[in-house]
Each structure stands twice: as C-alpha cells, then as structure tokens.
All heavy atoms as a GROMACS GRO file, in nm:
protein
  589
    1MET      N    1  -2.615  -1.604   3.661
    1MET     CA    2  -2.548  -1.495   3.727
    1MET      C    3  -2.527  -1.382   3.627
    1MET      O    4  -2.474  -1.404   3.519
    1MET     CB    5  -2.413  -1.545   3.781
    1MET     CG    6  -2.329  -1.437   3.844
    1MET     SD    7  -2.169  -1.497   3.903
    1MET     CE    8  -2.215  -1.539   4.069
    2PRO      N    9  -2.569  -1.259   3.662
    2PRO     CA   10  -2.554  -1.148   3.566
    2PRO      C   11  -2.407  -1.111   3.547
    2PRO      O   12  -2.327  -1.121   3.640
    2PRO     CB   13  -2.631  -1.033   3.632
    2PRO     CG   14  -2.646  -1.070   3.775
    2PRO     CD   15  -2.635  -1.220   3.783
    3GLU      N   16  -2.376  -1.071   3.427
    3GLU     CA   17  -2.239  -1.033   3.395
    3GLU      C   18  -2.212  -0.893   3.445
    3GLU      O   19  -2.294  -0.803   3.428
    3GLU     CB   20  -2.218  -1.040   3.244
    3GLU     CG   21  -2.076  -1.027   3.203
    3GLU     CD   22  -2.058  -1.053   3.054
    3GLU    OE1   23  -2.121  -1.146   3.004
    3GLU    OE2   24  -1.982  -0.978   2.992
    4ARG      N   25  -2.096  -0.872   3.508
    4ARG     CA   26  -2.060  -0.739   3.558
    4ARG      C   27  -2.002  -0.657   3.444
    4ARG      O   28  -1.930  -0.710   3.359
    4ARG     CB   29  -1.953  -0.750   3.666
    4ARG     CG   30  -2.002  -0.806   3.793
    4ARG     CD   31  -1.889  -0.805   3.893
    4ARG     NE   32  -1.936  -0.854   4.019
    4ARG     CZ   33  -1.884  -0.821   4.134
    4ARG    NH1   34  -1.782  -0.741   4.139
    4ARG    NH2   35  -1.932  -0.869   4.245
    5PRO      N   36  -2.028  -0.526   3.444
    5PRO     CA   37  -1.964  -0.442   3.342
    5PRO      C   38  -1.815  -0.433   3.369
    5PRO      O   39  -1.771  -0.443   3.485
    5PRO     CB   40  -2.031  -0.306   3.360
    5PRO     CG   41  -2.086  -0.307   3.499
    5PRO     CD   42  -2.113  -0.452   3.533
    6PRO      N   43  -1.734  -0.418   3.265
    6PRO     CA   44  -1.589  -0.408   3.287
    6PRO      C   45  -1.555  -0.282   3.366
    6PRO      O   46  -1.626  -0.183   3.358
    6PRO     CB   47  -1.532  -0.402   3.145
    6PRO     CG   48  -1.644  -0.368   3.057
    6PRO     CD   49  -1.771  -0.407   3.126
    7GLU      N   50  -1.448  -0.287   3.442
    7GLU     CA   51  -1.402  -0.171   3.517
    7GLU      C   52  -1.348  -0.067   3.421
    7GLU      O   53  -1.285  -0.101   3.322
    7GLU     CB   54  -1.291  -0.211   3.614
    7GLU     CG   55  -1.338  -0.297   3.727
    7GLU     CD   56  -1.227  -0.323   3.828
    7GLU    OE1   57  -1.130  -0.244   3.833
    7GLU    OE2   58  -1.240  -0.420   3.900
    8PRO      N   59  -1.371   0.062   3.451
    8PRO     CA   60  -1.316   0.167   3.364
    8PRO      C   61  -1.164   0.155   3.356
    8PRO      O   62  -1.097   0.145   3.457
    8PRO     CB   63  -1.357   0.297   3.434
    8PRO     CG   64  -1.468   0.259   3.525
    8PRO     CD   65  -1.448   0.114   3.561
    9GLY      N   66  -1.111   0.152   3.237
    9GLY     CA   67  -0.967   0.142   3.218
    9GLY      C   68  -0.914   0.000   3.232
    9GLY      O   69  -0.800  -0.027   3.198
   10GLY      N   70  -0.996  -0.090   3.284
   10GLY     CA   71  -0.953  -0.228   3.300
   10GLY      C   72  -0.829  -0.239   3.387
   10GLY      O   73  -0.793  -0.147   3.460
   11TRP      N   74  -0.763  -0.354   3.380
   11TRP     CA   75  -0.647  -0.379   3.465
   11TRP      C   76  -0.530  -0.288   3.434
   11TRP      O   77  -0.443  -0.267   3.517
   11TRP     CB   78  -0.606  -0.526   3.459
   11TRP     CG   79  -0.566  -0.575   3.324
   11TRP    CD1   80  -0.646  -0.638   3.234
   11TRP    CD2   81  -0.437  -0.567   3.263
   11TRP    NE1   82  -0.574  -0.670   3.121
   11TRP    CE2   83  -0.445  -0.626   3.137
   11TRP    CE3   84  -0.314  -0.514   3.305
   11TRP    CZ2   85  -0.338  -0.634   3.050
   11TRP    CZ3   86  -0.206  -0.523   3.218
   11TRP    CH2   87  -0.219  -0.582   3.093
   12ARG      N   88  -0.527  -0.231   3.317
   12ARG     CA   89  -0.415  -0.142   3.281
   12ARG      C   90  -0.414  -0.014   3.363
   12ARG      O   91  -0.313   0.056   3.368
   12ARG     CB   92  -0.417  -0.113   3.132
   12ARG     CG   93  -0.375  -0.232   3.049
   12ARG     CD   94  -0.382  -0.203   2.900
   12ARG     NE   95  -0.321  -0.307   2.823
   12ARG     CZ   96  -0.382  -0.418   2.780
   12ARG    NH1   97  -0.509  -0.438   2.811
   12ARG    NH2   98  -0.317  -0.507   2.709
   13SER      N   99  -0.527   0.018   3.428
   13SER     CA  100  -0.535   0.139   3.510
   13SER      C  101  -0.500   0.112   3.657
   13SER      O  102  -0.500   0.203   3.739
   13SER     CB  103  -0.675   0.200   3.502
   13SER     OG  104  -0.770   0.116   3.564
   14TRP      N  105  -0.471  -0.014   3.693
   14TRP     CA  106  -0.440  -0.047   3.831
   14TRP      C  107  -0.307   0.012   3.874
   14TRP      O  108  -0.218   0.035   3.793
   14TRP     CB  109  -0.438  -0.198   3.849
   14TRP     CG  110  -0.572  -0.263   3.836
   14TRP    CD1  111  -0.694  -0.202   3.830
   14TRP    CD2  112  -0.597  -0.403   3.827
   14TRP    NE1  113  -0.793  -0.296   3.818
   14TRP    CE2  114  -0.736  -0.419   3.816
   14TRP    CE3  115  -0.516  -0.515   3.828
   14TRP    CZ2  116  -0.795  -0.545   3.807
   14TRP    CZ3  117  -0.575  -0.639   3.818
   14TRP    CH2  118  -0.713  -0.654   3.808
   15ARG      N  119  -0.295   0.030   4.005
   15ARG     CA  120  -0.173   0.085   4.065
   15ARG      C  121  -0.111  -0.018   4.159
   15ARG      O  122  -0.183  -0.098   4.220
   15ARG     CB  123  -0.206   0.211   4.146
   15ARG     CG  124  -0.271   0.319   4.066
   15ARG     CD  125  -0.163   0.407   4.005
   15ARG     NE  126  -0.223   0.520   3.936
   15ARG     CZ  127  -0.211   0.541   3.807
   15ARG    NH1  128  -0.144   0.456   3.733
   15ARG    NH2  129  -0.264   0.645   3.750
   16PRO      N  130   0.020  -0.015   4.176
   16PRO     CA  131   0.084  -0.105   4.273
   16PRO      C  132   0.021  -0.089   4.411
   16PRO      O  133  -0.012   0.022   4.453
   16PRO     CB  134   0.231  -0.061   4.271
   16PRO     CG  135   0.250  -0.007   4.133
   16PRO     CD  136   0.119   0.062   4.101
   17GLY      N  137   0.002  -0.204   4.478
   17GLY     CA  138  -0.056  -0.204   4.611
   17GLY      C  139  -0.204  -0.237   4.614
   17GLY      O  140  -0.257  -0.274   4.718
   18GLU      N  141  -0.273  -0.223   4.500
   18GLU     CA  142  -0.416  -0.256   4.497
   18GLU      C  143  -0.433  -0.407   4.507
   18GLU      O  144  -0.353  -0.484   4.453
   18GLU     CB  145  -0.480  -0.206   4.367
   18GLU     CG  146  -0.493  -0.057   4.360
   18GLU     CD  147  -0.567  -0.013   4.236
   18GLU    OE1  148  -0.506  -0.012   4.128
   18GLU    OE2  149  -0.687   0.019   4.249
   19ARG      N  150  -0.540  -0.450   4.575
   19ARG     CA  151  -0.568  -0.594   4.588
   19ARG      C  152  -0.662  -0.635   4.475
   19ARG      O  153  -0.767  -0.573   4.454
   19ARG     CB  154  -0.632  -0.623   4.724
   19ARG     CG  155  -0.643  -0.772   4.751
   19ARG     CD  156  -0.665  -0.795   4.899
   19ARG     NE  157  -0.654  -0.936   4.930
   19ARG     CZ  158  -0.757  -1.017   4.948
   19ARG    NH1  159  -0.880  -0.972   4.938
   19ARG    NH2  160  -0.737  -1.144   4.975
   20VAL      N  161  -0.624  -0.739   4.403
   20VAL     CA  162  -0.696  -0.779   4.282
   20VAL      C  163  -0.700  -0.931   4.269
   20VAL      O  164  -0.627  -1.003   4.337
   20VAL     CB  165  -0.628  -0.720   4.156
   20VAL    CG1  166  -0.624  -0.569   4.161
   20VAL    CG2  167  -0.488  -0.777   4.137
   21VAL      N  168  -0.786  -0.977   4.179
   21VAL     CA  169  -0.784  -1.116   4.137
   21VAL      C  170  -0.786  -1.117   3.984
   21VAL      O  171  -0.858  -1.038   3.922
   21VAL     CB  172  -0.902  -1.198   4.197
   21VAL    CG1  173  -1.036  -1.146   4.150
   21VAL    CG2  174  -0.886  -1.346   4.166
   22VAL      N  175  -0.703  -1.203   3.926
   22VAL     CA  176  -0.693  -1.214   3.780
   22VAL      C  177  -0.703  -1.361   3.742
   22VAL      O  178  -0.632  -1.445   3.797
   22VAL     CB  179  -0.558  -1.156   3.729
   22VAL    CG1  180  -0.545  -1.176   3.578
   22VAL    CG2  181  -0.546  -1.010   3.766
   23ARG      N  182  -0.794  -1.392   3.651
   23ARG     CA  183  -0.801  -1.526   3.593
   23ARG      C  184  -0.727  -1.520   3.460
   23ARG      O  185  -0.752  -1.431   3.378
   23ARG     CB  186  -0.946  -1.569   3.573
   23ARG     CG  187  -0.955  -1.706   3.506
   23ARG     CD  188  -1.087  -1.770   3.527
   23ARG     NE  189  -1.098  -1.802   3.669
   23ARG     CZ  190  -1.212  -1.828   3.731
   23ARG    NH1  191  -1.325  -1.827   3.665
   23ARG    NH2  192  -1.214  -1.856   3.860
   24PHE      N  193  -0.636  -1.616   3.441
   24PHE     CA  194  -0.557  -1.612   3.318
   24PHE      C  195  -0.527  -1.753   3.267
   24PHE      O  196  -0.536  -1.850   3.340
   24PHE     CB  197  -0.426  -1.534   3.340
   24PHE     CG  198  -0.333  -1.592   3.443
   24PHE    CD1  199  -0.224  -1.668   3.405
   24PHE    CD2  200  -0.352  -1.567   3.578
   24PHE    CE1  201  -0.137  -1.720   3.499
   24PHE    CE2  202  -0.265  -1.618   3.674
   24PHE     CZ  203  -0.158  -1.696   3.634
   25ARG      N  204  -0.495  -1.758   3.137
   25ARG     CA  205  -0.462  -1.885   3.072
   25ARG      C  206  -0.318  -1.923   3.102
   25ARG      O  207  -0.228  -1.841   3.096
   25ARG     CB  208  -0.477  -1.874   2.920
   25ARG     CG  209  -0.618  -1.865   2.874
   25ARG     CD  210  -0.627  -1.892   2.724
   25ARG     NE  211  -0.762  -1.871   2.679
   25ARG     CZ  212  -0.863  -1.955   2.696
   25ARG    NH1  213  -0.842  -2.069   2.758
   25ARG    NH2  214  -0.983  -1.928   2.651
   26LEU      N  215  -0.299  -2.050   3.132
   26LEU     CA  216  -0.165  -2.105   3.151
   26LEU      C  217  -0.104  -2.140   3.016
   26LEU      O  218  -0.176  -2.177   2.923
   26LEU     CB  219  -0.172  -2.229   3.240
   26LEU     CG  220  -0.221  -2.206   3.382
   26LEU    CD1  221  -0.250  -2.339   3.450
   26LEU    CD2  222  -0.120  -2.126   3.459
   27PRO      N  223   0.029  -2.134   3.003
   27PRO     CA  224   0.092  -2.168   2.875
   27PRO      C  225   0.061  -2.310   2.829
   27PRO      O  226   0.046  -2.337   2.710
   27PRO     CB  227   0.242  -2.153   2.903
   27PRO     CG  228   0.251  -2.067   3.024
   27PRO     CD  229   0.125  -2.089   3.102
   28GLU      N  230   0.048  -2.403   2.924
   28GLU     CA  231   0.019  -2.543   2.890
   28GLU      C  232  -0.129  -2.570   2.871
   28GLU      O  233  -0.169  -2.684   2.848
   28GLU     CB  234   0.080  -2.637   2.995
   28GLU     CG  235   0.025  -2.620   3.134
   28GLU     CD  236   0.097  -2.513   3.217
   28GLU    OE1  237   0.183  -2.441   3.164
   28GLU    OE2  238   0.065  -2.504   3.336
   29GLY      N  239  -0.212  -2.467   2.882
   29GLY     CA  240  -0.357  -2.483   2.869
   29GLY      C  241  -0.423  -2.478   3.005
   29GLY      O  242  -0.360  -2.499   3.108
   30GLY      N  243  -0.549  -2.450   3.007
   30GLY     CA  244  -0.622  -2.438   3.132
   30GLY      C  245  -0.617  -2.296   3.186
   30GLY      O  246  -0.552  -2.208   3.130
   31LEU      N  247  -0.689  -2.275   3.294
   31LEU     CA  248  -0.698  -2.144   3.357
   31LEU      C  249  -0.658  -2.154   3.503
   31LEU      O  250  -0.670  -2.258   3.565
   31LEU     CB  251  -0.843  -2.091   3.350
   31LEU     CG  252  -0.904  -2.073   3.212
   31LEU    CD1  253  -1.052  -2.038   3.225
   31LEU    CD2  254  -0.832  -1.964   3.136
   32THR      N  255  -0.611  -2.042   3.556
   32THR     CA  256  -0.581  -2.033   3.699
   32THR      C  257  -0.606  -1.890   3.744
   32THR      O  258  -0.623  -1.800   3.660
   32THR     CB  259  -0.437  -2.077   3.730
   32THR    OG1  260  -0.423  -2.093   3.870
   32THR    CG2  261  -0.334  -1.979   3.678
   33ASP      N  262  -0.609  -1.869   3.874
   33ASP     CA  263  -0.633  -1.737   3.931
   33ASP      C  264  -0.511  -1.692   4.010
   33ASP      O  265  -0.441  -1.774   4.070
   33ASP     CB  266  -0.753  -1.738   4.027
   33ASP     CG  267  -0.883  -1.769   3.957
   33ASP    OD1  268  -0.896  -1.739   3.837
   33ASP    OD2  269  -0.974  -1.823   4.022
   34ALA      N  270  -0.489  -1.561   4.014
   34ALA     CA  271  -0.389  -1.501   4.100
   34ALA      C  272  -0.460  -1.396   4.184
   34ALA      O  273  -0.523  -1.305   4.130
   34ALA     CB  274  -0.277  -1.436   4.018
   35LEU      N  275  -0.454  -1.410   4.317
   35LEU     CA  276  -0.516  -1.318   4.411
   35LEU      C  277  -0.406  -1.255   4.494
   35LEU      O  278  -0.325  -1.326   4.555
   35LEU     CB  279  -0.613  -1.393   4.503
   35LEU     CG  280  -0.668  -1.316   4.623
   35LEU    CD1  281  -0.758  -1.203   4.577
   35LEU    CD2  282  -0.743  -1.410   4.715
   36GLY      N  283  -0.401  -1.123   4.495
   36GLY     CA  284  -0.298  -1.056   4.574
   36GLY      C  285  -0.287  -0.909   4.539
   36GLY      O  286  -0.379  -0.850   4.484
   37GLU      N  287  -0.169  -0.852   4.569
   37GLU     CA  288  -0.144  -0.710   4.545
   37GLU      C  289  -0.068  -0.690   4.415
   37GLU      O  290   0.026  -0.764   4.385
   37GLU     CB  291  -0.061  -0.651   4.659
   37GLU     CG  292  -0.138  -0.638   4.787
   37GLU     CD  293  -0.056  -0.566   4.893
   37GLU    OE1  294   0.060  -0.525   4.867
   37GLU    OE2  295  -0.108  -0.551   5.004
   38VAL      N  296  -0.108  -0.587   4.343
   38VAL     CA  297  -0.039  -0.551   4.219
   38VAL      C  298   0.102  -0.504   4.253
   38VAL      O  299   0.122  -0.422   4.342
   38VAL     CB  300  -0.115  -0.439   4.145
   38VAL    CG1  301  -0.037  -0.392   4.023
   38VAL    CG2  302  -0.254  -0.484   4.107
   39VAL      N  303   0.199  -0.558   4.181
   39VAL     CA  304   0.339  -0.517   4.195
   39VAL      C  305   0.376  -0.424   4.080
   39VAL      O  306   0.441  -0.322   4.099
   39VAL     CB  307   0.433  -0.641   4.193
   39VAL    CG1  308   0.579  -0.598   4.197
   39VAL    CG2  309   0.401  -0.732   4.309
   40ARG      N  310   0.332  -0.462   3.959
   40ARG     CA  311   0.371  -0.388   3.839
   40ARG      C  312   0.265  -0.406   3.732
   40ARG      O  313   0.207  -0.512   3.718
   40ARG     CB  314   0.505  -0.443   3.791
   40ARG     CG  315   0.558  -0.390   3.664
   40ARG     CD  316   0.695  -0.442   3.623
   40ARG     NE  317   0.750  -0.574   3.622
   40ARG     CZ  318   0.701  -0.696   3.643
   40ARG    NH1  319   0.584  -0.714   3.676
   40ARG    NH2  320   0.767  -0.806   3.632
   41VAL      N  321   0.240  -0.298   3.657
   41VAL     CA  322   0.150  -0.303   3.542
   41VAL      C  323   0.222  -0.239   3.424
   41VAL      O  324   0.281  -0.132   3.438
   41VAL     CB  325   0.018  -0.224   3.569
   41VAL    CG1  326  -0.070  -0.223   3.446
   41VAL    CG2  327  -0.056  -0.284   3.686
   42GLY      N  328   0.217  -0.305   3.310
   42GLY     CA  329   0.282  -0.251   3.191
   42GLY      C  330   0.210  -0.299   3.066
   42GLY      O  331   0.114  -0.376   3.074
   43PRO      N  332   0.253  -0.254   2.950
   43PRO     CA  333   0.187  -0.293   2.826
   43PRO      C  334   0.192  -0.443   2.800
   43PRO      O  335   0.103  -0.499   2.737
   43PRO     CB  336   0.261  -0.216   2.716
   43PRO     CG  337   0.381  -0.157   2.780
   43PRO     CD  338   0.366  -0.164   2.928
   44GLY      N  339   0.293  -0.511   2.853
   44GLY     CA  340   0.307  -0.655   2.830
   44GLY      C  341   0.234  -0.742   2.930
   44GLY      O  342   0.227  -0.863   2.912
   45GLY      N  343   0.180  -0.682   3.035
   45GLY     CA  344   0.110  -0.761   3.136
   45GLY      C  345   0.123  -0.700   3.273
   45GLY      O  346   0.150  -0.581   3.288
   46LEU      N  347   0.106  -0.784   3.375
   46LEU     CA  348   0.114  -0.736   3.512
   46LEU      C  349   0.175  -0.842   3.602
   46LEU      O  350   0.182  -0.958   3.565
   46LEU     CB  351  -0.023  -0.694   3.564
   46LEU     CG  352  -0.129  -0.800   3.585
   46LEU    CD1  353  -0.236  -0.747   3.680
   46LEU    CD2  354  -0.196  -0.838   3.456
   47ALA      N  355   0.219  -0.797   3.720
   47ALA     CA  356   0.275  -0.887   3.820
   47ALA      C  357   0.193  -0.870   3.948
   47ALA      O  358   0.160  -0.757   3.986
   47ALA     CB  359   0.421  -0.856   3.846
   48ILE      N  360   0.160  -0.983   4.012
   48ILE     CA  361   0.079  -0.983   4.132
   48ILE      C  362   0.153  -1.060   4.240
   48ILE      O  363   0.198  -1.172   4.217
   48ILE     CB  364  -0.058  -1.049   4.106
   48ILE    CG1  365  -0.131  -0.973   3.995
   48ILE    CG2  366  -0.142  -1.054   4.233
   48ILE    CD1  367  -0.252  -1.045   3.943
   49ARG      N  368   0.164  -0.998   4.360
   49ARG     CA  369   0.226  -1.066   4.474
   49ARG      C  370   0.119  -1.148   4.544
   49ARG      O  371   0.026  -1.094   4.601
   49ARG     CB  372   0.289  -0.967   4.571
   49ARG     CG  373   0.355  -1.037   4.690
   49ARG     CD  374   0.428  -0.942   4.783
   49ARG     NE  375   0.544  -0.883   4.714
   49ARG     CZ  376   0.552  -0.755   4.677
   49ARG    NH1  377   0.454  -0.672   4.702
   49ARG    NH2  378   0.660  -0.710   4.616
   50THR      N  379   0.130  -1.280   4.538
   50THR     CA  380   0.035  -1.371   4.601
   50THR      C  381   0.101  -1.432   4.725
   50THR      O  382   0.217  -1.405   4.754
   50THR     CB  383  -0.006  -1.484   4.505
   50THR    OG1  384   0.105  -1.571   4.486
   50THR    CG2  385  -0.054  -1.430   4.370
   51ARG      N  386   0.029  -1.517   4.795
   51ARG     CA  387   0.086  -1.586   4.912
   51ARG      C  388   0.205  -1.673   4.873
   51ARG      O  389   0.291  -1.702   4.954
   51ARG     CB  390  -0.019  -1.675   4.978
   51ARG     CG  391  -0.122  -1.600   5.053
   51ARG     CD  392  -0.214  -1.696   5.122
   51ARG     NE  393  -0.316  -1.626   5.197
   51ARG     CZ  394  -0.411  -1.685   5.264
   51ARG    NH1  395  -0.422  -1.817   5.263
   51ARG    NH2  396  -0.500  -1.614   5.329
   52ARG      N  397   0.206  -1.719   4.750
   52ARG     CA  398   0.313  -1.810   4.704
   52ARG      C  399   0.426  -1.739   4.631
   52ARG      O  400   0.518  -1.804   4.580
   52ARG     CB  401   0.253  -1.916   4.612
   52ARG     CG  402   0.158  -2.007   4.687
   52ARG     CD  403   0.120  -2.125   4.602
   52ARG     NE  404   0.048  -2.220   4.683
   52ARG     CZ  405  -0.068  -2.273   4.649
   52ARG    NH1  406  -0.123  -2.243   4.533
   52ARG    NH2  407  -0.128  -2.359   4.728
   53GLY      N  408   0.420  -1.608   4.620
   53GLY     CA  409   0.523  -1.532   4.552
   53GLY      C  410   0.464  -1.446   4.442
   53GLY      O  411   0.343  -1.436   4.426
   54VAL      N  412   0.552  -1.385   4.364
   54VAL     CA  413   0.508  -1.296   4.257
   54VAL      C  414   0.474  -1.378   4.133
   54VAL      O  415   0.551  -1.464   4.091
   54VAL     CB  416   0.616  -1.190   4.225
   54VAL    CG1  417   0.574  -1.105   4.107
   54VAL    CG2  418   0.643  -1.103   4.348
   55VAL      N  419   0.357  -1.349   4.076
   55VAL     CA  420   0.310  -1.416   3.956
   55VAL      C  421   0.309  -1.315   3.842
   55VAL      O  422   0.248  -1.208   3.855
   55VAL     CB  423   0.167  -1.473   3.977
   55VAL    CG1  424   0.114  -1.533   3.848
   55VAL    CG2  425   0.165  -1.572   4.091
   56ASP      N  426   0.378  -1.344   3.733
   56ASP     CA  427   0.376  -1.260   3.613
   56ASP      C  428   0.267  -1.310   3.521
   56ASP      O  429   0.263  -1.428   3.488
   56ASP     CB  430   0.511  -1.264   3.541
   56ASP     CG  431   0.618  -1.191   3.618
   56ASP    OD1  432   0.594  -1.075   3.656
   56ASP    OD2  433   0.726  -1.249   3.641
   57VAL      N  434   0.179  -1.218   3.480
   57VAL     CA  435   0.067  -1.253   3.394
   57VAL      C  436   0.080  -1.176   3.263
   57VAL      O  437   0.070  -1.053   3.262
   57VAL     CB  438  -0.069  -1.220   3.460
   57VAL    CG1  439  -0.184  -1.261   3.371
   57VAL    CG2  440  -0.079  -1.286   3.598
   58PRO      N  441   0.104  -1.244   3.151
   58PRO     CA  442   0.112  -1.176   3.022
   58PRO      C  443  -0.024  -1.115   2.984
   58PRO      O  444  -0.128  -1.174   3.012
   58PRO     CB  445   0.151  -1.286   2.923
   58PRO     CG  446   0.194  -1.403   3.006
   58PRO     CD  447   0.130  -1.388   3.140
   59ALA      N  448  -0.021  -1.000   2.920
   59ALA     CA  449  -0.145  -0.931   2.882
   59ALA      C  450  -0.238  -1.020   2.800
   59ALA      O  451  -0.359  -1.022   2.823
   59ALA     CB  452  -0.111  -0.803   2.804
   60GLU      N  453  -0.182  -1.097   2.708
   60GLU     CA  454  -0.266  -1.179   2.620
   60GLU      C  455  -0.330  -1.297   2.693
   60GLU      O  456  -0.423  -1.359   2.642
   60GLU     CB  457  -0.187  -1.228   2.498
   60GLU     CG  458  -0.073  -1.320   2.529
   60GLU     CD  459   0.058  -1.248   2.565
   60GLU    OE1  460   0.062  -1.125   2.573
   60GLU    OE2  461   0.157  -1.321   2.584
   61ALA      N  462  -0.283  -1.327   2.814
   61ALA     CA  463  -0.336  -1.440   2.890
   61ALA      C  464  -0.452  -1.401   2.982
   61ALA      O  465  -0.526  -1.487   3.029
   61ALA     CB  466  -0.225  -1.505   2.972
   62VAL      N  467  -0.469  -1.271   3.008
   62VAL     CA  468  -0.574  -1.225   3.101
   62VAL      C  469  -0.712  -1.254   3.045
   62VAL      O  470  -0.744  -1.217   2.932
   62VAL     CB  471  -0.559  -1.074   3.130
   62VAL    CG1  472  -0.674  -1.024   3.217
   62VAL    CG2  473  -0.426  -1.043   3.194
   63MET      N  474  -0.793  -1.324   3.125
   63MET     CA  475  -0.931  -1.356   3.085
   63MET      C  476  -1.031  -1.267   3.160
   63MET      O  477  -1.123  -1.213   3.102
   63MET     CB  478  -0.962  -1.503   3.113
   63MET     CG  479  -0.870  -1.600   3.042
   63MET     SD  480  -0.872  -1.581   2.863
   63MET     CE  481  -1.038  -1.626   2.826
   64LEU      N  482  -1.014  -1.257   3.291
   64LEU     CA  483  -1.099  -1.173   3.377
   64LEU      C  484  -1.010  -1.107   3.480
   64LEU      O  485  -0.911  -1.166   3.522
   64LEU     CB  486  -1.202  -1.259   3.452
   64LEU     CG  487  -1.303  -1.334   3.367
   64LEU    CD1  488  -1.376  -1.437   3.453
   64LEU    CD2  489  -1.402  -1.238   3.306
   65ALA      N  490  -1.047  -0.986   3.521
   65ALA     CA  491  -0.967  -0.916   3.620
   65ALA      C  492  -1.056  -0.817   3.695
   65ALA      O  493  -1.136  -0.748   3.634
   65ALA     CB  494  -0.853  -0.842   3.551
   66LYS      N  495  -1.040  -0.815   3.829
   66LYS     CA  496  -1.117  -0.717   3.906
   66LYS      C  497  -1.047  -0.687   4.037
   66LYS      O  498  -0.969  -0.765   4.088
   66LYS     CB  499  -1.259  -0.766   3.932
   66LYS     CG  500  -1.269  -0.885   4.023
   66LYS     CD  501  -1.414  -0.921   4.047
   66LYS     CE  502  -1.426  -1.035   4.146
   66LYS     NZ  503  -1.565  -1.066   4.176
   67ARG      N  504  -1.079  -0.568   4.089
   67ARG     CA  505  -1.033  -0.531   4.222
   67ARG      C  506  -1.116  -0.606   4.324
   67ARG      O  507  -1.233  -0.636   4.299
   67ARG     CB  508  -1.050  -0.381   4.243
   67ARG     CG  509  -0.957  -0.297   4.158
   67ARG     CD  510  -0.986  -0.149   4.181
   67ARG     NE  511  -0.896  -0.064   4.107
   67ARG     CZ  512  -0.923  -0.013   3.987
   67ARG    NH1  513  -1.039  -0.037   3.930
   67ARG    NH2  514  -0.836   0.062   3.926
   68VAL      N  515  -1.056  -0.636   4.439
   68VAL     CA  516  -1.128  -0.704   4.546
   68VAL      C  517  -1.102  -0.631   4.677
   68VAL      O  518  -1.002  -0.560   4.691
   68VAL     CB  519  -1.087  -0.854   4.558
   68VAL    CG1  520  -1.130  -0.930   4.435
   68VAL    CG2  521  -0.939  -0.869   4.581
   69PRO      N  522  -1.192  -0.648   4.776
   69PRO     CA  523  -1.174  -0.581   4.905
   69PRO      C  524  -1.054  -0.638   4.982
   69PRO      O  525  -1.006  -0.746   4.950
   69PRO     CB  526  -1.305  -0.606   4.979
   69PRO     CG  527  -1.369  -0.720   4.910
   69PRO     CD  528  -1.315  -0.725   4.770
   70PRO      N  529  -1.010  -0.566   5.084
   70PRO     CA  530  -0.900  -0.617   5.166
   70PRO      C  531  -0.936  -0.750   5.229
   70PRO      O  532  -1.054  -0.781   5.247
   70PRO     CB  533  -0.883  -0.511   5.275
   70PRO     CG  534  -0.956  -0.391   5.228
   70PRO     CD  535  -1.059  -0.438   5.130
   71PRO      N  536  -0.835  -0.830   5.263
   71PRO     CA  537  -0.865  -0.960   5.326
   71PRO      C  538  -0.929  -0.939   5.463
   71PRO      O  539  -0.904  -0.837   5.528
   71PRO     CB  540  -0.729  -1.027   5.338
   71PRO     CG  541  -0.630  -0.916   5.335
   71PRO     CD  542  -0.692  -0.806   5.253
   72PRO      N  543  -1.009  -1.034   5.508
   72PRO     CA  544  -1.067  -1.022   5.641
   72PRO      C  545  -0.957  -1.033   5.747
   72PRO      O  546  -0.851  -1.090   5.722
   72PRO     CB  547  -1.163  -1.142   5.650
   72PRO     CG  548  -1.116  -1.237   5.546
   72PRO     CD  549  -1.048  -1.158   5.440
   73PRO      N  550  -0.982  -0.977   5.864
   73PRO     CA  551  -0.880  -0.986   5.970
   73PRO      C  552  -0.855  -1.132   6.008
   73PRO      O  553  -0.945  -1.215   6.001
   73PRO     CB  554  -0.940  -0.910   6.088
   73PRO     CG  555  -1.076  -0.869   6.048
   73PRO     CD  556  -1.100  -0.906   5.907
   74ARG      N  557  -0.731  -1.161   6.046
   74ARG     CA  558  -0.694  -1.297   6.085
   74ARG      C  559  -0.760  -1.333   6.217
   74ARG      O  560  -0.769  -1.250   6.307
   74ARG     CB  561  -0.544  -1.310   6.098
   74ARG     CG  562  -0.474  -1.289   5.964
   74ARG     CD  563  -0.329  -1.311   5.979
   74ARG     NE  564  -0.306  -1.449   5.936
   74ARG     CZ  565  -0.189  -1.503   5.922
   74ARG    NH1  566  -0.081  -1.434   5.949
   74ARG    NH2  567  -0.176  -1.627   5.880
   75ARG      N  568  -0.801  -1.457   6.228
   75ARG     CA  569  -0.859  -1.506   6.354
   75ARG      C  570  -0.747  -1.534   6.452
   75ARG      O  571  -0.639  -1.572   6.414
   75ARG     CB  572  -0.939  -1.633   6.329
   75ARG     CG  573  -1.063  -1.609   6.249
   75ARG     CD  574  -1.139  -1.736   6.239
   75ARG     NE  575  -1.262  -1.717   6.164
   75ARG     CZ  576  -1.354  -1.808   6.152
   75ARG    NH1  577  -1.338  -1.927   6.206
   75ARG    NH2  578  -1.463  -1.783   6.084
   76ARG      N  579  -0.781  -1.525   6.579
   76ARG     CA  580  -0.682  -1.555   6.682
   76ARG      C  581  -0.687  -1.699   6.722
   76ARG      O  582  -0.777  -1.769   6.713
   76ARG     CB  583  -0.707  -1.470   6.803
   76ARG     CG  584  -0.680  -1.324   6.771
   76ARG     CD  585  -0.708  -1.241   6.892
   76ARG     NE  586  -0.700  -1.103   6.849
   76ARG     CZ  587  -0.662  -1.007   6.926
   76ARG    NH1  588  -0.630  -1.029   7.048
   76ARG    NH2  589  -0.656  -0.885   6.880
   0.00000   0.00000   0.00000
C-alpha cells in the first residue's frame, strides 16, 4: 500500500468540529485509534469526541492522523 503524504500543517492545523481519526500509543504500550470530532487542539495534544466520550491524546503519542469524510447516513 503506498504511503500517503502528510497533510499540510498536520493535526495541529485542525479545527474543532472536523471529523478525524488518530492512531496513538497507549501509556501501557500498544496502539489504539480515536475516530470522531475534534474538540480541542493545543501544543500538548488534542481531544477527540468519540462515541464513547472525549479522548485526550498527548502530542508525543500521535502516530498517524488524518481527516475523514462524514459518517454515512444511518439505516432505518
């Protein structure tokens, strides 16, 4: 799979309300993903509102980050 070029400005240029996915390192080791809307971006990291609540991601833990399209409409 070809590697995608990084987004201009990276995650630090994101704005609250944008839908994103971030892969990050857990303190106990391993990786996990957070998919949702940006709540806050700062020099120390970012916060993402996911289905399970707000996830705080420290800047040093971010491994991959990208914007994603809106979720598909819910089925009836």
